[in-house]
C-alpha positions, 0 to 999 in steps of 0.5 A, a space after each residue: 043137327 048140332 055139330 061142334 068142334 071138339 075141345 081138348 077136354 072132349 078127347 075121351 068122347 072123340 076116342 070113344 067114337 074112333 074106337 067104335 069106328 075101328 070096331 066097325 072095321 072088325 079090327 082090334 088095333 090100335 088099342 083103345 089106349 093107343 087111340 086115346 093117346 093119339 087123340 089127346 096128342 092130336 087134339 092139341 095140334 093147330 093142324 088137326 080138328 075133330 068135329 063132334 055131331 049130335 047130343 050126346 055125340 054120335 058122330 065124329 069127323 077128323 080134319 087135317 090141314 097142310 099147305 099145298 104148293 099146287 093150290 097156294 093155300 091150305 088143303 084139308 084132308 077129311 081123314 075120318 068120318 063115323 056115325 054110330 049105327 043108332 044115329 045113321 039115316 038121320 042126317 048126321 053124316 051130312 051135317 058133319 060133312 057140311 061142317 067140315 067143308 065150312 071149317 075148311 073154307 074158314 081156314 082158307 082151304 081151296 081143296 078137301 080130299 078124302 079116301 073111302 072104299 069103293 065098296 062103301 056105297 053109302 059113303 060114296 053117295 054122301 060124298 058125291 052129294 057134296 060134290 066130291 069126285 074121283 076126278 077132283 084134280 084137273 087131270 081127265 082120269 080118276 084120282 087114285 089114293 095110294 099108300 104103302 105100309 112101313 
């Protein structure tokens, strides 16, 4: 399965897939233009990478990197992973996760984290297959992702 790191000239392709992801959630915000503007800004940042999968691209993965005091190394946040409906069930999601883990290793990361809905059984099955766990830190209890809208 062909997975590659998106280049700045592919910002529209990345945005197209992220718009499809937004639509899958049945949302209408951010606007198409706002998503494209964000991708164009982020794709140039050294701490952000987009992976595109398939030819033509039918899947996208967004990775963000930050240094962690607790691992004394970079962490990778797998922020978004989306595969178009027509390409699901063919291994593209797995290829994107595998490529994301490889990119994180190449950048010296010691941890990759993500969040997903507990109702998204296919995503959970995919992530569990690659060793992701609700207990990724050393504490015996489940890790919880928390947030607040400002």
